[in-house]
Structure formats: structure tokens, C-alpha cells
N, C-alpha and C positions, 0 to 999 in steps of 0.2 A: 779232485782226481777225475779223469775222464772215464767214461763207461768202458772203453777198450782196456784201459790200464787196470780197472777193477776186475775185469774178466780174466786178465792175465794173472793177477794175484790169486784169484780163486782156483786156478789150475793147480796150485801147489797146496796139497792137503797133508794130513797126518800119514797117509799111506804112500806119499811120494818121496822118492829118493832123488835128490838133485846132485848131478855130477858136473863139476866144472872141469873143462879140459884146457890146458895151456898148450897151444899149438906151436910147433917148431918144425924146422926142416926135416930133421932125422928122428927125433925122439919127442913124444908128447908126454905130458904129465896130467894125471887125473886125481881129483879128490872128491869124495862123496860126503853129502850132508843130508840131514833130515830137514823137515819143513821149518824147524826153528833155527836152523843154521848150525846145529851141533854136528861136529865131524863124526862120521861113522867109521872111518878107517884111515890109516896112514895113506899118504900120497903114493900112487903107483905110476911107474913109467912104462910106456909101450912104444914100440917102433912104428914109424910111419910106413907100414907095409901091411899086406893082407894077413900075415902071421900075427903082427902086432895088434891089428884090429880084432882078430879072433880072440886073442888073449884078453883084450879090453872087454869085449862082449861077455866072455866067460866070467871074468872077475866081477863085472857089474851085476850079472844075473845071479851069481852065487851070493854076493853081498846083499842084494835085494831080498833074496829068499831067507838068508840068515837074519836080516833085520825085519822081516815080515813086511816088506814094502811091495805093494802091488803094481806100482807105476814108477818108471824111471824117466827122468827128464835130464837130457844132456845139453849143457850150455857151452858154447865155444865162441871165441872171437875169430871172425873170418880174416886171419892173418895172411896177407899175400895170397899165394895160390896153394899154400901147404895144407889148408883145411879141406880142399875139394875132395880128396880121396876118402877121408874119414866120413865126411858128410854123405858122400855117395854110398859108402858101405852101410851107414846107419839108416839111410833113406828107405822108407817102406817097411822098416822093422817095427818091433814093439816099443822101442824107446822114442820119446818125443824129442826131436832135435830143435834147439833154439839158438839162433845166431845172436850174439850179444855185441852191441856197439859200445865201445869204451867211452864214448863222448856223451 
């Protein structure tokens, strides 16, 4: 394993909540997991809009507080151009954004 890959793995700790987002044109789906891969909640859907992004942010923040997670990492596949607005919305916030290549 490379040094860079080990460093990426070390970013996910017991206090990290990992959220995977399935990107689509109109509606995105998100699921939250702990550092071991255990699901922390049911999947939630949110619209590809400012209101939907606000809903997602509130949901993620409330779930992190409920689960006592101090860090949120959001992973998404950069699908077409549909991911741009969500990434821009999350950029510069408290959540770490990770783009995931499916290959």
C-alpha cells in the first residue's frame, strides 16, 4: 500500500461519519455509515436544489450529533455535471468532500 493510500485510510476514525451520495439529475440519495461500515440510518433522498442541499446538511449534522460523530466525510461519484452544484454547496463547509472514482 502506498503512503498516500495509508494517509487516506487514517482519515476515517471512530469519530468519523461517512456519507455516500448517489448523484442523479433530479434527486440524490444518501446513506450514512460509521468507520466500520455499519449503517447509521436509513437512506434519505434530497432534491438537486438549494432547498434539497439544505435538507441534506441539516440531516447529516443532526445525525452526526445523535451518533456523537465529530467529523463528517461525504463521498460522491462525479456523475456527468449533476454533482457540480452539490459539491459547490459543500465546498468550504465543515464536511470533507471526497470524489470517488468507480474504476
